[in-house]
Structure formats: C-alpha cells, structure tokens
N, C-alpha and C positions, 0 to 999 in steps of 0.2 A: 873592223868591225863597224856593221851597219849602225846608221845613228839610231839613235832612240827613237825619234817619231818613224825611222822608217819601216826598224825593225817589227817593232808589232804593234802597227797597225790595224791589224785584219789578225782572227780567228788562227793561232798556230799549225804554221805548217799547210796553210790554203793555198790552195792553186787555184785554177779556174776552176768558179763550182758546177754542180748538173746546174743543167735548166731546169730540173723538178721535172719535167715530161718526158725526160730522155735518160741515158743509165750508157754511157758510155762503153764500149763491148770489147773486150780482146784488148784493150790499150797498156801499152805499158807504164808504169808507173811513173808521172811524174819526177822529173827529177828536181830534187833541193839546189838552194842556192848554192853555192860550196862554200859561203861564209857563214850561210845561215848553219849546217851539219857541221863547218869548223870549228867557232868562235861560237862561245854565250850571246844567246839573245840578247840584248839590252831594254828596256822598260822604256813605256811609251812617258812623254814630258807632258803630263796634262795632269789634272786633279781628279781624275778618273782611272778605274785600273784596268789592268790592261788583259785586255781577254782575247781578241784582235790581232793575228800577226801575219806579215804579208799582206799584198795588197789582191784582191779576188775580182774580176770582171766578170760578167754573166756574159756567158756563151754565145758571139752573134752570128748567126745563121743566118746569111744570105739566101731569102725565099721569097726574092720578088718575082720572078721567073715561072716559078711552083702553079701551078692551075687550082681555082679554084674549088672546093669539097664537094667533087659531085654530087647530087639530089640523087637517091634509088627512088624510083617510082614505077610502082608496082602497075600491070599493064589492063586496062578496064576490062572488066570480061562482063559478057550476057546474058541474059538470064535463057536465052534464045538457041544459044550456041546449041554442037553438037556436045557429048558427052566425050574427056579429052582422055587420048590416051597415052597419054603420061604414068611412069607406075606409080606407087604408090608416095615413094619417097619422096618424088615431088612435088606432089599434091600437098605431102606434107609441110613441103618449107613453103610450098605459097602460102597456105594459112600463117604459118608462122609471122610471114610478109606483114600480117594481118596484126599480128597480138597486139595489145594498146600498149602504152606505156608505164613502166615498170616506177612508179615513184618508192627508189630505195631505201633512204632516210625519214621517212611519210611525213615529211617538212617540205614537199615537191623542189627542193635546192637542189635536187641530184636525180635524175631519171637516166631513164636505159630502156631503149628500144631495139627489138630483134630485128634485121636487117633481113641475113641469111640462116635459116637455120644451123645447127652444127649438125657433121654426118653423125657425130656419136652420143647420142643425148644421155645423159647421167655422167658423164666426162668432164664434169668442171673439176678445175685444179683447187688447190688448199694453200693453207700457210704455211711458207716456208719451201713450198714447191717454186722452181724454176719456172718462168713464159717467155713465149718468145710470140712477141702482136707485131702486126702491122699497123702502121696507127698513125693519121692521119686529124691533124686539130685545125680550127679554122674559129675564126672572128664571129658575134651574131654580123656584121654585115659580109661575110663570106672569103675574108681576106685569108689564106694560109699561110698558119707559121709554123707547123712542124708535118712532115712529111718523112717517113723512117720507113723503109720495105722490112725494116728487123730493129726489133726492140727488146731486149731481155732483159728480165731482173728478177728477184725473186719475192716471189707476193707477201705482203702482208710485212714488208722488212720497211717500209716506209721509203724504199730507192724513186719512188716514181712520186706523182700529182695523188691527191686523195681521192680524184674523182677514179684515176686511172686502178687504183690500186684497189678501190672497194669495188667494181661495178664487174673487172674483171674476174671477180672469185664467183659471178651471177655466169659464167660463159658457159657454152658447152666448148669443146676442141671446133675448131673450122668454122665458129660460127662469128658472125661481123654484127656488132652492133652498131646503136648509134646513142652518145651519151649528149647529152646536157647538162651543164655543171654550173652552178654558181661561181663566183669568185671567190668564196672561201674556201673551196675545195678543189682552187687551183692555183693559181699568186698572188689573189689575195690581194690586202689594198695596195700592196706595193708596185705589180704587176712581173710584167721580164723585158729591161729596158735591152731593143730597144721597140723590140714588134709587139708586147704585150700591154697594153696599160694598166692603169690600177684597176683595181675592181670591176676588172671584164670578166664578161660571161662565154664560156671558152662550147663549143663542139667536139666531140672527137668522134672519129669512128674510125670504129677497131676490131682487124680481125685477127679470133685466138689461132696464132701457125701451131705451135708446140706446148706439151706440157712434158715435164721431169722431173726427176726427185733433184734435189742439189746434191752437187759433189761433196764425197765424203773427207771431212776435216784432216783426217786419219793419214788419207794418202795424198794431202796437196804439194806439191812440190815448193819448195820456198820462195821462189816467184811468185807462183797463182797462188798463193797464200797472201803473202807480201800486196799484189794485185787487191785482189779480193780483199781484205781491208784497208787499202787503201780510198776502194770506190765507198766504202762504210765512213769511211771519217771523215770525204768529203764532203758525203752527204749529211754528215751532221752541221759538216762547218756552212753548209748552205742554210741549215734551218737555224743556226743559232744565230745567221747573219741578218733573219728575218726574226729572231724576237722569240720565237718559236722553240723554248728550251725543253720540255718535254718532247718533243722531235729528235731533237739533238742529243740529249741524254742516250736515247733509243740505239740510233746511229753509232755512238762511240761505244756504248754498251754492246752492241754489235760486231764491230770491229777489234774488242779485246778476247771479245770471246772465241776469234776466231785468229787471233794471236796468241790465247795462251790454250788453244786447243792442243792436245800430244798429237805426237806426230809418228809414223811407221816410215816416215823417208828424212834418211840424211839431208841436213843444212850445211852448207858453208859459213864459216866463219863470216863474211861480209853479208850473206845472206841474213844471221845471227842479228849481228849491228844492224843493220839497216829495219830489225821486225822492233827490234830494241827503240830504235827513232821514232818508230810509229807507236810503239805503246806510250812511250813519256807524250809525244802529242794529243795523242786519246784522253789521257790520264790527266794532262793539264788543261786543257779543254770542258772535259767531263766534269772538273771541279769548278771553273768556272760558270759554265751552264748550272749544275747545283747551286754555288753560292746568288745564284738572279732569282734561284725560287726557295733562298732561302734553309734552303735541306746543309745546315751546319755538318750535322756528321756524317752526313758523306760525302761531305768537301773534304771534311778534316783527311778521312780515309783515300780518298783521292792522292792529294799531296801528298801524304803520306809516303801512299806507294809511288809516287815519285822520288822523293826522298832518299828512298832505301836503294833507289837504281845510282842518282847520281843527288847527291848529299848538295854539293852547291847550286843546285837550281832555282834561280832567282824567281821567277814565276811562280814557282812551288812556295817557296819562303815565304813571299810577299802574300800568296793569299792564304797560306797555314794562321800569317799573323793575322788576316783581316779574320779569320772565322774565330781564330782564336777569340778577338776581340770581342767580336760578335757575341759570342757566350762567356761575357768578361771575365777574363783570363785577361786581363791585361796585360799582368807581368810577365806573364810567357809569353804573349803577344808583342811586346817589347823589344824581347830577348830575340825572337826571330825575325821583328824587323830590322832590328840592328843586325845582323848578324847579314842580312840581306845588304843591305845600305852599306856593309862594310865589303863586301864583293862588288858593287858599283857607286862608289863612292857621291859622284855628279848627277845621278839618276835623285831627279822631281819629286816623283811619282811616290818613290819610298819617304825620300825629306818628308813629304804632306802628308803622305798614311801616319808617320812613327811620329811627327810633331801631335798631332789629331789624336792619337793615343795615349799618348805621353798630358796631354791635358786629360781629357778625358780622367788616367788612373788619378790624376791630382786631388778632381773634383769628385773623384768616389772620394776617396783617403782621407778627404774635407769632410764630406756630409760624413761620415766613418764616426770619425773625431766627434762632432757635435754632435749626433747622435748618444756618442757614450756619456759623454760629457753631462746631455741631459739625464742617462740614467743610473748614472752614479754619483752625480753632483761634481761642485769644481773643489774639485781636491787641494788646485792648485793654491786656496783662499782659507784657510777653514774657519770657521765660526768664533768668534773671539766670546767670551762670558760677561754678560754684562753687571756693570759697576755697581757695586751697594752703595747707596748712602752715607756719609759719614755720620750722620743722626738716626740711623735707626737703629731699635734697639730688638733682636730677635726676640719672641714673643715665649721662649722658653724663659728666658733670663726673666723677661716680666713676668713671668706667673709665679717661676719662684719668688721672685723680691716681693708679689701681693703675698702671698704665702707666708711668708716669714712674719711679715708686719702685723696681719691678720695674727695669726698667733702668738705675737707681744704682745698685741691690745688685751687677747682674753685672758694671757697669764699675767698680767697686770692689773685685771678686772677679779679675779682668782684669789688673788695677795690681798687685794682688799678688802675682800670679804671674809675671809679670817681675821684680820684684823680687826 
C-alpha cells in the first residue's frame, strides 16, 4: 500500500488536470494505479484533513515554436473608390468587422469583438450543446500559449475557462471573434505553470466550427459513459485544487448525473465496476468540497452514499466524523472516527481529529454540568438548619407565662376586695 503522504496528497483519483482552456477529446480513460484500485488508500499524515489524492501536474505544452497571434486588419477603403462588385453577404461581413467591442459582463473585464461574421446569423449555441472551436490564445505580449485546431466541450458545463465558455454563447456558427479577458475569467492569481503567469490577461481568437446537441446518455456505451464522467470529474479536481469549490461541486455533480443516468445499453461487469469506482471518487471529492463551504448537511449525504457502497471507506468515515462534530453530535462523531482509526490504526490525521473531538466533547459535558448545578443548586451539600440559642425562649411560651401572671394578680385583687 502506498504511504500515507503519497496516497492522499491530492484530490482523489486525480490524474493530469485539464489546462482550463483545453478539453481532451476522444482520449481513453486515464488508468488508475494498480495499487490504488486494489488497496484502500491511506490518509495524509498532517494536521489538516485529506481531500487531495494522487499528484496532479499541469499539462506542459511546448508551444515555443508556434507563431504569435496574428492581428486581423481590415484594408482601408477610400470614399472615391468605385462601388464594389462583391455580393451582399461579403459586404455584410465587412461591416461586421468594424463592429465595436462588446462589454460582455458590463465591467470592462471581458470583451468580445467580431473579426469575421458567421455565415448563419441566429445560429448561436445554447447551454448544454456540444461545440467545436478553433482556439488560439496569447499573452498580452504576443506569446502564444494555446493553438488548437479542434477543441470540443459542452457549453455551460464549466469544461473550459469562463472567458471562453461565456463568449462562445454569443457567437454565430462559423464566426471568428477576438476575446480580451482579465485574469479572473482565465487562470486567476495562480496562472498555469509553466506558460501562463499569475494574474495574466489573455487574448483569445476563436472560430465556432460546429454546434450539435449533446449525446443521449441512455445510448452511450459503458466506455463512452466512463470517459465522459471522468472528464467532468477531472475538471472538478482542477477547480478544487484552485479552491474554486462551487465550480468543483458543479463538475462532480455533472459526473454523477452521467454515471447514474439510465441506460438502454448493456454494460460488462468490468465497466460496471469502473463506473462505481468513479462514482465513489466523485462523491468523496464532492463531500470534501461541500465541507470547505460549510455545507454540512450536503456533505453528510455524500459521505453516506459512499458508505452505502463501501462501509469501510476511510475517507468517507473521516469526513462523516468531521461533519457530525461540526453539528455538535460529538458522541456519534467519536464513534465514527474510532471506526476509521480501527481500520487504519497508524494514521496520524485520524488520531489528531479523534483527540480534538474527544476534548471538545469533554469540555461540552463540563459546561453542561456547571449549567445544571447553577440552575438546580448544589445538591451535593444540602443547607443545614440554623441552631437556636440555648437561652432563647419561644415567644408563645413567653406570652402564655405573662397571661398566667396577670390572671393571678387579678384574682388576688378580687379576693382581697371581697374580704
């Protein structure tokens, strides 16, 4: 079994992540390490929880020999020239080239300009459709970092950087557009090693080549469904590693939707096993993302779905224990964590988490005990009655004696008077 630090140093089941502007197309599923598929993965030995599994390195594309992005320039026209003999469609395209920049989001951080009008106006794609584009991306200085003749992705699924996903929805078929985007809609503060520096603004030249409806999930073969689900899962890993947990959750949910969809095609037992393995990885990473956003109820549901299929899944047990502790269910959380520790006694992360929750539970019981004593009084030391002074005489006895004395005196006076 892989060592603790090696096996869970990254998001579960993570292979090379997409670079954010590219979506590998028609690639076979990345093979998991044999040890990873046959043995239970251990937890990372650290004081932090373990969401990251395997190592994921950014895709290194050597594009140093590619030409810089070519500027599209329109030929100057003279007012004295004779009327052109070009057909109306060509005239329309020339006018579209002169179109001003479109401020896509209204904050001047993402802009689009038509370079070549599409031949089919009104043919814009919609979310959920599959598109194929030719993409060239360069830095502000002109260095080309991406040049792909064919890039296929599902519009609106977050398969690519936001600048591309948002702007392609505003393009007609066969249109070529220039997109200028701030870093926040591309690779943000981290950039993409080694070719895109942090906080880099990018220029994208995009041609919308093809638009078609996404495939019917019910008709996908087992391998096709597996490949599609893995693409969404790996994209979720990409977002998770960048702390973009909302986007990560969206990608994991899409992968789970693909896996759980009904099918009219028979799958082999091996394909069923592989699909279940991908489902477990998505659910575990989904729970990790939900925990980061304090979505405890949703995280608990994700953990329980894992444990329904794999009752001894350590990561699911560990995260379920953390969720229950966050909700104040310390007794149940401690029991779950002890079960995980029994499965992997040498794990330092579980030891640390269990010790922390035991201490919190003890502190909670002490606070409750003190509160009850304050409310009900100290029952261990009942109050003693105040002792009476030995010389004190009850007022009733004193009153009675006085009455008798007065009565005696009165009787003596009456008797003397009679005599």
